[in-house]
C-alpha positions as CSV (number, residue, x, y, z in Angstrom):
1,Q,-24.8,-15.2,148.9
2,V,-22.4,-12.6,147.8
3,R,-20.8,-10.1,150.2
4,L,-18.7,-7.1,149.4
5,V,-16.6,-5.6,152.2
6,E,-15.0,-2.2,151.8
7,S,-12.3,-0.7,153.8
8,G,-9.8,2.2,153.8
9,G,-12.0,5.2,154.1
10,G,-11.5,8.0,156.6
11,L,-10.5,11.6,157.2
12,V,-7.5,13.0,155.3
13,Q,-6.1,16.5,154.8
14,P,-6.1,18.1,151.3
15,G,-3.3,16.8,149.3
16,G,-3.3,13.5,151.2
17,S,-3.8,9.9,150.0
18,L,-6.1,7.0,150.8
19,R,-6.4,3.5,149.5
20,L,-9.8,1.8,149.3
21,S,-10.2,-1.9,149.1
22,C,-13.3,-4.0,148.3
23,A,-13.2,-7.8,148.7
24,A,-15.9,-10.0,147.4
25,S,-16.8,-13.3,149.0
26,G,-19.4,-16.0,148.8
27,S,-20.9,-17.5,145.7
28,I,-19.4,-15.1,143.3
29,Y,-17.8,-16.2,140.0
30,K,-17.0,-15.0,136.5
31,I,-16.3,-11.4,137.7
32,S,-16.2,-9.0,134.8
33,V,-16.2,-5.3,135.5
34,M,-15.2,-4.0,138.9
35,G,-15.6,-0.3,139.8
36,W,-15.9,2.5,142.3
37,Y,-18.7,5.0,142.5
38,R,-19.2,7.9,144.9
39,Q,-22.0,10.0,146.2
40,A,-21.6,13.3,147.8
41,P,-24.4,14.9,149.9
42,G,-27.1,16.3,147.7
43,K,-25.6,14.8,144.5
44,Q,-26.2,11.8,142.4
45,R,-24.0,8.7,142.6
46,E,-21.3,8.9,139.9
47,L,-18.8,6.5,138.5
48,V,-15.3,7.2,139.6
49,A,-13.3,4.4,138.0
50,S,-13.7,1.0,136.5
51,I,-11.5,-1.9,135.4
52,S,-12.4,-4.8,133.1
53,S,-11.5,-8.4,133.5
54,G,-8.7,-7.8,131.0
55,G,-7.3,-4.8,133.0
56,T,-8.7,-2.0,130.9
57,T,-9.3,1.1,133.1
58,S,-11.6,4.1,132.8
59,Y,-11.7,7.2,135.0
60,A,-14.0,10.2,135.5
61,D,-12.3,13.3,134.2
62,S,-12.3,14.8,137.7
63,V,-10.0,12.1,139.0
64,K,-7.7,11.3,136.1
65,G,-4.1,11.5,137.0
66,R,-4.9,11.3,140.7
67,F,-6.7,8.0,141.2
68,T,-5.6,4.6,140.2
69,I,-7.9,1.5,140.1
70,S,-6.5,-2.0,140.2
71,R,-7.7,-5.5,140.9
72,D,-6.4,-8.8,142.3
73,N,-8.4,-11.6,140.6
74,A,-7.0,-14.3,142.9
75,K,-8.5,-12.4,145.9
76,N,-11.6,-11.1,144.1
77,T,-10.6,-7.6,145.3
78,V,-10.6,-4.2,143.7
79,Y,-8.5,-1.3,145.0
80,L,-8.7,2.5,144.5
81,Q,-5.5,4.4,145.2
82,M,-6.5,8.1,145.7
83,N,-3.7,10.7,145.7
84,S,-3.8,14.5,145.8
85,L,-7.2,14.5,147.4
86,N,-9.2,17.7,147.6
87,P,-12.4,18.6,149.5
88,E,-14.4,17.9,146.3
89,D,-13.5,14.3,146.7
90,T,-15.5,14.1,149.9
91,A,-18.2,11.4,149.5
92,V,-19.3,7.9,150.3
93,Y,-17.5,5.6,148.0
94,Y,-19.1,2.4,146.9
95,C,-17.6,-0.6,145.1
96,N,-19.5,-2.2,142.3
97,I,-18.9,-5.7,140.9
98,Q,-20.5,-7.3,137.9
99,A,-20.4,-11.1,137.9
100,G,-22.1,-14.3,136.9
101,W,-23.1,-16.1,133.7
102,V,-26.2,-13.8,133.7
103,T,-24.6,-10.6,134.7
104,T,-25.6,-9.5,138.2
105,T,-24.5,-6.2,139.8
106,Y,-23.3,-6.2,143.4
107,W,-22.7,-3.2,145.7
108,G,-20.6,-2.6,148.7
109,Q,-22.0,-1.0,151.8
110,G,-20.1,2.2,151.2
111,T,-17.1,3.8,153.0
112,Q,-16.9,7.5,153.9
113,V,-14.0,9.6,152.6
114,T,-13.7,13.1,154.0
115,V,-11.1,15.5,152.8
116,S,-10.8,18.4,155.2
117,S,-8.2,20.5,157.0
């Protein structure tokens, strides 16, 4: 069984920073793409950032230059460094991992990020 545990969410003032982590454990192997999605109230879940097994990154236009995704393959962990946060970044953030010889998608439980003064 695969388990994804997220941490690092919380309340931050506009202009502040947070770092999200997502660690995968259990019977998980051959991890390919790791990513972060978010879902704000009343909106669809959207891709925020992703990183391939080779380290290639991709970002939503709304977070380019502010967010940085990285991964530690030895720890099966993906990170999202979020800087210059603004209220529009408020959402539940979910990590997403694709793994296995037959690609399977795994989701974290979600962590709330609230940007407010």
